C-alpha positions as YAML, in Angstrom:
chain: A
units: angstrom
residues:
- id: 1
  name: MET
  ca: [117.84, 77.56, 87.39]
- id: 2
  name: MET
  ca: [121.16, 78.60, 85.82]
- id: 3
  name: ARG
  ca: [121.52, 81.47, 88.32]
- id: 4
  name: ASN
  ca: [121.02, 79.03, 91.21]
- id: 5
  name: ARG
  ca: [123.62, 76.69, 89.76]
- id: 6
  name: ILE
  ca: [126.12, 79.52, 89.40]
- id: 7
  name: ALA
  ca: [125.45, 80.65, 92.98]
- id: 8
  name: GLY
  ca: [125.91, 77.09, 94.18]
- id: 9
  name: LEU
  ca: [129.17, 76.75, 92.26]
- id: 10
  name: LYS
  ca: [130.46, 79.98, 93.78]
- id: 11
  name: ASN
  ca: [129.64, 78.69, 97.26]
- id: 12
  name: CYS
  ca: [131.42, 75.40, 96.53]
- id: 13
  name: LEU
  ca: [134.52, 77.19, 95.25]
- id: 14
  name: LEU
  ca: [134.52, 79.53, 98.25]
- id: 15
  name: ALA
  ca: [134.12, 76.63, 100.66]
- id: 16
  name: ALA
  ca: [136.96, 74.77, 98.94]
- id: 17
  name: ALA
  ca: [139.18, 77.82, 99.30]
- id: 18
  name: MET
  ca: [138.30, 78.08, 102.98]
- id: 19
  name: MET
  ca: [139.31, 74.45, 103.51]
- id: 20
  name: LEU
  ca: [142.83, 75.33, 102.36]
- id: 21
  name: MET
  ca: [143.21, 77.87, 105.14]
- id: 22
  name: THR
  ca: [145.46, 76.97, 108.04]
- id: 23
  name: ALA
  ca: [143.56, 77.77, 111.23]
- id: 24
  name: SER
  ca: [146.77, 77.58, 113.28]
- id: 25
  name: ALA
  ca: [148.96, 79.23, 110.67]
- id: 26
  name: TRP
  ca: [149.69, 82.28, 112.82]
- id: 27
  name: GLY
  ca: [151.94, 80.12, 114.98]
- id: 28
  name: ALA
  ca: [154.17, 79.07, 112.07]
- id: 29
  name: ALA
  ca: [153.84, 81.84, 109.49]
- id: 30
  name: SER
  ca: [155.26, 85.34, 109.43]
- id: 31
  name: VAL
  ca: [151.99, 87.03, 110.45]
- id: 32
  name: GLN
  ca: [150.70, 86.65, 113.99]
- id: 33
  name: ILE
  ca: [147.02, 87.40, 114.64]
- id: 34
  name: TRP
  ca: [145.27, 87.94, 117.96]
- id: 35
  name: PRO
  ca: [142.83, 87.45, 119.53]
- id: 36
  name: ILE
  ca: [142.04, 84.19, 117.74]
- id: 37
  name: ASN
  ca: [138.46, 84.13, 119.06]
- id: 38
  name: PRO
  ca: [137.08, 87.70, 118.83]
- id: 39
  name: VAL
  ca: [133.47, 88.44, 119.76]
- id: 40
  name: LEU
  ca: [131.11, 91.39, 119.42]
- id: 41
  name: LYS
  ca: [128.63, 91.65, 122.28]
- id: 42
  name: ALA
  ca: [125.20, 93.25, 121.90]
- id: 43
  name: ASP
  ca: [126.33, 96.53, 123.48]
- id: 44
  name: GLU
  ca: [129.53, 96.75, 121.41]
- id: 45
  name: ASN
  ca: [129.77, 98.40, 118.01]
- id: 46
  name: ALA
  ca: [133.30, 97.29, 117.16]
- id: 47
  name: THR
  ca: [136.11, 95.02, 118.27]
- id: 48
  name: ALA
  ca: [139.83, 94.96, 117.52]
- id: 49
  name: LEU
  ca: [141.95, 92.43, 115.67]
- id: 50
  name: TRP
  ca: [145.74, 92.83, 115.76]
- id: 51
  name: LEU
  ca: [148.21, 91.63, 113.16]
- id: 52
  name: GLU
  ca: [151.98, 91.61, 113.61]
- id: 53
  name: ASN
  ca: [154.61, 91.02, 110.94]
- id: 54
  name: ARG
  ca: [157.25, 88.71, 112.40]
- id: 55
  name: GLY
  ca: [158.79, 87.89, 109.05]
- id: 56
  name: ALA
  ca: [161.89, 89.21, 107.31]
- id: 57
  name: GLN
  ca: [160.04, 91.33, 104.72]
- id: 58
  name: GLU
  ca: [157.15, 93.76, 104.73]
- id: 59
  name: VAL
  ca: [153.82, 92.16, 103.93]
- id: 60
  name: THR
  ca: [150.69, 93.47, 102.23]
- id: 61
  name: LEU
  ca: [147.43, 92.03, 103.54]
- id: 62
  name: GLN
  ca: [143.77, 92.06, 102.55]
- id: 63
  name: VAL
  ca: [141.03, 91.52, 105.15]
- id: 64
  name: ARG
  ca: [137.50, 90.34, 104.30]
- id: 65
  name: VAL
  ca: [134.60, 89.15, 106.45]
- id: 66
  name: PHE
  ca: [132.24, 86.40, 105.27]
- id: 67
  name: ALA
  ca: [128.96, 85.25, 106.78]
- id: 68
  name: TRP
  ca: [129.38, 81.69, 108.04]
- id: 69
  name: GLY
  ca: [126.66, 79.09, 108.18]
- id: 70
  name: GLN
  ca: [126.50, 75.31, 108.22]
- id: 71
  name: GLU
  ca: [124.25, 72.71, 106.63]
- id: 72
  name: SER
  ca: [126.08, 69.39, 106.76]
- id: 73
  name: GLY
  ca: [129.22, 71.46, 106.16]
- id: 74
  name: ASP
  ca: [130.47, 75.02, 106.08]
- id: 75
  name: ILE
  ca: [128.72, 77.62, 103.91]
- id: 76
  name: TYR
  ca: [130.34, 81.03, 103.31]
- id: 77
  name: SER
  ca: [128.71, 84.03, 101.69]
- id: 78
  name: THR
  ca: [129.33, 87.71, 101.18]
- id: 79
  name: GLN
  ca: [127.71, 90.08, 103.67]
- id: 80
  name: ASN
  ca: [127.53, 93.74, 104.69]
- id: 81
  name: GLU
  ca: [126.77, 93.49, 108.43]
- id: 82
  name: ILE
  ca: [130.42, 93.51, 109.56]
- id: 83
  name: MET
  ca: [133.06, 95.74, 107.98]
- id: 84
  name: ALA
  ca: [136.83, 95.45, 108.37]
- id: 85
  name: SER
  ca: [138.90, 98.63, 108.36]
- id: 86
  name: PRO
  ca: [141.36, 99.10, 106.80]
- id: 87
  name: PRO
  ca: [140.63, 96.40, 104.20]
- id: 88
  name: VAL
  ca: [144.09, 96.50, 102.58]
- id: 89
  name: PHE
  ca: [147.37, 97.62, 104.13]
- id: 90
  name: THR
  ca: [151.11, 96.99, 104.31]
- id: 91
  name: VAL
  ca: [152.85, 96.03, 107.56]
- id: 92
  name: PRO
  ca: [156.61, 96.71, 107.85]
- id: 93
  name: VAL
  ca: [158.88, 94.15, 109.49]
- id: 94
  name: GLY
  ca: [158.36, 94.04, 113.25]
- id: 95
  name: GLU
  ca: [155.33, 96.36, 113.15]
- id: 96
  name: LYS
  ca: [151.69, 95.81, 114.16]
- id: 97
  name: GLN
  ca: [148.43, 96.80, 112.48]
- id: 98
  name: LEU
  ca: [145.07, 97.31, 114.19]
- id: 99
  name: ILE
  ca: [141.96, 96.14, 112.32]
- id: 100
  name: ARG
  ca: [138.56, 97.35, 113.46]
- id: 101
  name: LEU
  ca: [135.65, 94.97, 112.92]
- id: 102
  name: THR
  ca: [132.55, 97.17, 113.02]
- id: 103
  name: LYS
  ca: [128.83, 96.37, 112.99]
- id: 104
  name: THR
  ca: [126.88, 98.30, 110.37]
- id: 105
  name: GLY
  ca: [123.46, 97.56, 111.91]
- id: 106
  name: ASN
  ca: [121.63, 95.79, 114.70]
- id: 107
  name: VAL
  ca: [121.77, 92.05, 115.29]
- id: 108
  name: GLN
  ca: [118.45, 90.28, 115.82]
- id: 109
  name: ALA
  ca: [117.68, 89.89, 119.52]
- id: 110
  name: GLY
  ca: [118.63, 86.54, 121.02]
- id: 111
  name: MET
  ca: [120.85, 85.57, 118.11]
- id: 112
  name: GLU
  ca: [124.45, 84.43, 117.80]
- id: 113
  name: ASN
  ca: [125.69, 85.22, 114.28]
- id: 114
  name: ALA
  ca: [128.85, 83.58, 112.96]
- id: 115
  name: TYR
  ca: [131.41, 85.07, 110.58]
- id: 116
  name: ARG
  ca: [134.87, 84.22, 109.28]
- id: 117
  name: VAL
  ca: [137.52, 86.92, 109.09]
- id: 118
  name: ILE
  ca: [139.82, 86.05, 106.19]
- id: 119
  name: VAL
  ca: [143.28, 87.60, 105.99]
- id: 120
  name: ASP
  ca: [145.14, 87.08, 102.70]
- id: 121
  name: GLU
  ca: [148.75, 87.90, 101.99]
- id: 122
  name: VAL
  ca: [148.77, 89.79, 98.70]
- id: 123
  name: PRO
  ca: [151.31, 88.16, 96.34]
- id: 124
  name: VAL
  ca: [154.35, 90.25, 95.42]
- id: 125
  name: LYS
  ca: [157.14, 89.59, 92.96]
- id: 126
  name: ASP
  ca: [160.56, 88.60, 94.26]
- id: 127
  name: LYS
  ca: [163.64, 90.34, 92.96]
- id: 128
  name: VAL
  ca: [165.60, 87.71, 91.07]
- id: 129
  name: SER
  ca: [168.31, 87.75, 88.44]
- id: 130
  name: SER
  ca: [167.26, 88.83, 84.98]
- id: 131
  name: ASP
  ca: [167.91, 85.41, 83.51]
- id: 132
  name: GLN
  ca: [165.44, 83.85, 85.95]
- id: 133
  name: GLY
  ca: [162.69, 86.45, 85.53]
- id: 134
  name: SER
  ca: [160.18, 87.24, 88.27]
- id: 135
  name: ALA
  ca: [158.40, 84.81, 90.56]
- id: 136
  name: LEU
  ca: [155.36, 85.25, 92.76]
- id: 137
  name: LYS
  ca: [155.87, 84.58, 96.46]
- id: 138
  name: PHE
  ca: [153.71, 81.94, 98.12]
- id: 139
  name: GLN
  ca: [150.45, 83.41, 99.39]
- id: 140
  name: MET
  ca: [149.34, 82.60, 102.96]
- id: 141
  name: ARG
  ca: [145.75, 82.75, 104.11]
- id: 142
  name: TYR
  ca: [144.53, 83.02, 107.69]
- id: 143
  name: SER
  ca: [141.02, 82.42, 109.02]
- id: 144
  name: VAL
  ca: [139.62, 83.67, 112.34]
- id: 145
  name: PRO
  ca: [136.08, 82.93, 113.62]
- id: 146
  name: LEU
  ca: [134.00, 85.90, 114.77]
- id: 147
  name: PHE
  ca: [130.78, 85.59, 116.78]
- id: 148
  name: VAL
  ca: [128.36, 88.52, 117.06]
- id: 149
  name: TYR
  ca: [125.50, 88.68, 119.57]
- id: 150
  name: GLY
  ca: [122.11, 90.35, 119.67]
- id: 151
  name: THR
  ca: [120.34, 91.73, 122.73]
- id: 152
  name: GLY
  ca: [119.64, 89.02, 125.29]
- id: 153
  name: LYS
  ca: [122.38, 86.73, 123.99]
- id: 154
  name: GLU
  ca: [125.89, 86.56, 125.44]
- id: 155
  name: PRO
  ca: [129.07, 84.59, 124.77]
- id: 156
  name: LEU
  ca: [129.17, 81.56, 127.03]
- id: 157
  name: GLU
  ca: [131.49, 81.84, 129.98]
- id: 158
  name: LYS
  ca: [133.54, 78.83, 130.96]
- id: 159
  name: LYS
  ca: [131.26, 78.31, 133.95]
- id: 160
  name: GLY
  ca: [127.48, 78.31, 134.24]
- id: 161
  name: SER
  ca: [124.61, 75.96, 133.45]
- id: 162
  name: ASP
  ca: [124.55, 76.66, 129.68]
- id: 163
  name: ALA
  ca: [128.31, 76.26, 129.34]
- id: 164
  name: GLN
  ca: [128.25, 73.07, 131.41]
- id: 165
  name: SER
  ca: [125.43, 71.67, 129.30]
- id: 166
  name: LEU
  ca: [127.46, 72.21, 126.14]
- id: 167
  name: GLN
  ca: [130.67, 70.89, 127.66]
- id: 168
  name: GLU
  ca: [128.82, 67.76, 128.74]
- id: 169
  name: GLY
  ca: [127.73, 67.28, 125.13]
- id: 170
  name: GLN
  ca: [124.01, 67.27, 125.88]
- id: 171
  name: SER
  ca: [123.18, 69.04, 122.61]
- id: 172
  name: LEU
  ca: [125.57, 67.03, 120.40]
- id: 173
  name: SER
  ca: [125.06, 63.85, 118.42]
- id: 174
  name: TRP
  ca: [126.88, 62.09, 115.60]
- id: 175
  name: ARG
  ca: [126.23, 59.67, 112.79]
- id: 176
  name: ILE
  ca: [127.86, 58.38, 109.62]
- id: 177
  name: VAL
  ca: [126.34, 59.79, 106.42]
- id: 178
  name: ASP
  ca: [127.65, 59.22, 102.88]
- id: 179
  name: ASN
  ca: [130.97, 57.99, 104.25]
- id: 180
  name: MET
  ca: [131.31, 61.18, 106.29]
- id: 181
  name: LEU
  ca: [131.28, 61.87, 110.03]
- id: 182
  name: GLU
  ca: [128.39, 64.24, 110.76]
- id: 183
  name: ILE
  ca: [128.11, 66.00, 114.14]
- id: 184
  name: SER
  ca: [124.96, 67.99, 114.92]
- id: 185
  name: ASN
  ca: [124.47, 70.70, 117.53]
- id: 186
  name: ALA
  ca: [120.90, 71.21, 118.80]
- id: 187
  name: SER
  ca: [121.78, 74.21, 120.99]
- id: 188
  name: ASP
  ca: [121.74, 77.86, 119.90]
- id: 189
  name: HIS
  ca: [125.44, 78.36, 120.73]
- id: 190
  name: HIS
  ca: [128.41, 77.23, 118.67]
- id: 191
  name: VAL
  ca: [130.70, 74.49, 119.95]
- id: 192
  name: ARG
  ca: [134.44, 74.12, 119.43]
- id: 193
  name: LEU
  ca: [135.59, 70.50, 119.23]
- id: 194
  name: THR
  ca: [139.14, 69.46, 120.13]
- id: 195
  name: GLY
  ca: [140.97, 66.30, 121.12]
- id: 196
  name: ALA
  ca: [138.65, 63.91, 119.27]
- id: 197
  name: SER
  ca: [139.17, 60.19, 119.77]
- id: 198
  name: VAL
  ca: [137.48, 56.88, 118.95]
- id: 199
  name: VAL
  ca: [136.97, 53.86, 121.20]
- id: 200
  name: ASN
  ca: [136.61, 50.44, 119.58]
- id: 201
  name: ASN
  ca: [136.32, 47.31, 121.71]
- id: 202
  name: GLY
  ca: [137.74, 49.15, 124.70]
- id: 203
  name: LYS
  ca: [140.75, 50.49, 122.78]
- id: 204
  name: GLU
  ca: [140.99, 54.26, 122.30]
- id: 205
  name: PHE
  ca: [142.95, 56.05, 119.57]
- id: 206
  name: SER
  ca: [143.25, 59.71, 118.73]
- id: 207
  name: LEU
  ca: [141.59, 61.30, 115.70]
- id: 208
  name: GLU
  ca: [142.80, 64.86, 116.25]
- id: 209
  name: ASN
  ca: [144.97, 66.14, 119.09]
- id: 210
  name: GLY
  ca: [144.16, 69.77, 118.35]
- id: 211
  name: LEU
  ca: [141.15, 71.46, 116.77]
- id: 212
  name: LEU
  ca: [138.72, 69.19, 114.96]
- id: 213
  name: GLY
  ca: [136.45, 72.09, 114.06]
- id: 214
  name: TYR
  ca: [133.30, 74.03, 114.93]
- id: 215
  name: VAL
  ca: [129.63, 73.10, 114.88]
- id: 216
  name: LEU
  ca: [127.46, 76.21, 114.84]
- id: 217
  name: GLY
  ca: [124.22, 76.52, 116.78]
- id: 218
  name: ASN
  ca: [121.29, 74.50, 115.38]
- id: 219
  name: SER
  ca: [123.57, 73.21, 112.64]
- id: 220
  name: SER
  ca: [125.60, 70.22, 111.56]
- id: 221
  name: ASN
  ca: [129.09, 69.83, 110.17]
- id: 222
  name: ARG
  ca: [130.82, 66.99, 108.36]
- id: 223
  name: TRP
  ca: [134.34, 65.61, 108.14]
- id: 224
  name: PRO
  ca: [135.86, 62.81, 106.05]
- id: 225
  name: LEU
  ca: [135.16, 59.53, 107.84]
- id: 226
  name: PRO
  ca: [138.12, 58.79, 110.13]
- id: 227
  name: ALA
  ca: [139.76, 55.39, 109.78]
- id: 228
  name: GLY
  ca: [138.42, 53.00, 112.40]
- id: 229
  name: LEU
  ca: [135.17, 54.87, 113.07]
- id: 230
  name: ASN
  ca: [132.07, 52.75, 112.49]
- id: 231
  name: GLY
  ca: [128.52, 52.41, 113.72]
- id: 232
  name: GLN
  ca: [129.61, 50.54, 116.83]
- id: 233
  name: SER
  ca: [132.35, 53.02, 117.80]
- id: 234
  name: ILE
  ca: [132.32, 55.44, 120.73]
- id: 235
  name: LEU
  ca: [133.22, 59.01, 119.75]
- id: 236
  name: LYS
  ca: [134.80, 61.28, 122.36]
- id: 237
  name: GLY
  ca: [135.96, 64.89, 122.32]
- id: 238
  name: GLN
  ca: [136.43, 68.08, 124.27]
- id: 239
  name: VAL
  ca: [133.73, 70.73, 123.89]
- id: 240
  name: ASN
  ca: [134.68, 74.39, 124.33]
- id: 241
  name: GLY
  ca: [137.77, 73.49, 126.33]
- id: 242
  name: GLY
  ca: [136.01, 71.18, 128.79]
- id: 243
  name: GLU
  ca: [136.91, 67.65, 129.81]
- id: 244
  name: ALA
  ca: [136.69, 64.87, 127.23]
- id: 245
  name: ILE
  ca: [133.14, 63.51, 126.99]
- id: 246
  name: VAL
  ca: [131.31, 60.85, 125.01]
- id: 247
  name: ILE
  ca: [129.31, 62.31, 122.12]
- id: 248
  name: LYS
  ca: [126.07, 60.38, 121.76]
- id: 249
  name: LYS
  ca: [124.95, 58.79, 118.53]
- id: 250
  name: TYR
  ca: [121.78, 59.87, 116.69]
...
């Protein structure tokens, strides 16, 4: 019992830390990361992630990969199926660093496995006057989704019946639970939700112009209940870059 409670607490703390990550931070911070949506296909053993230091000082970074699941919210856990190399390194000003994300084994056939690649800036002490002492620099954290596929499963292209089905929202539904917005995905592919809006009495207002978040395959995710959203509202959003559609209620 105590061991389960400790494990649950660790998951809660890890999830809370993940929530502090800025998914679009690479546009505003000193470190630029690309691609922002890496994948590993069934016939690939590794993929590349690039990091560039666009700041005014060298930066030391640590890269870790967590397994990513969802059950009415994000769940992160340690894993050994995907390794990042090198795990710790220093990038001089204006230089780039290649990170290899490598599979250590086979992925179950027909599966899409989700991971989060976490890049932390390692804190360093600033040089300040002796009367001020030393101060730690602010630590940035970056989070990149990674999807890995088994034999018989492929990333969805922008066109095709499966992609169209997802973009039309056929597998998605929403409801209000415990004062939270819950969106469920009944398909076996993840969905990326952007441009969410609510329609009340014929009047539409935006919830999120950019990324609302992800709902993994056969999973559900929750967000704090947006102001104005109620049981009679119409919820709209863009799925995987498609046109805005109405997401059906449970």
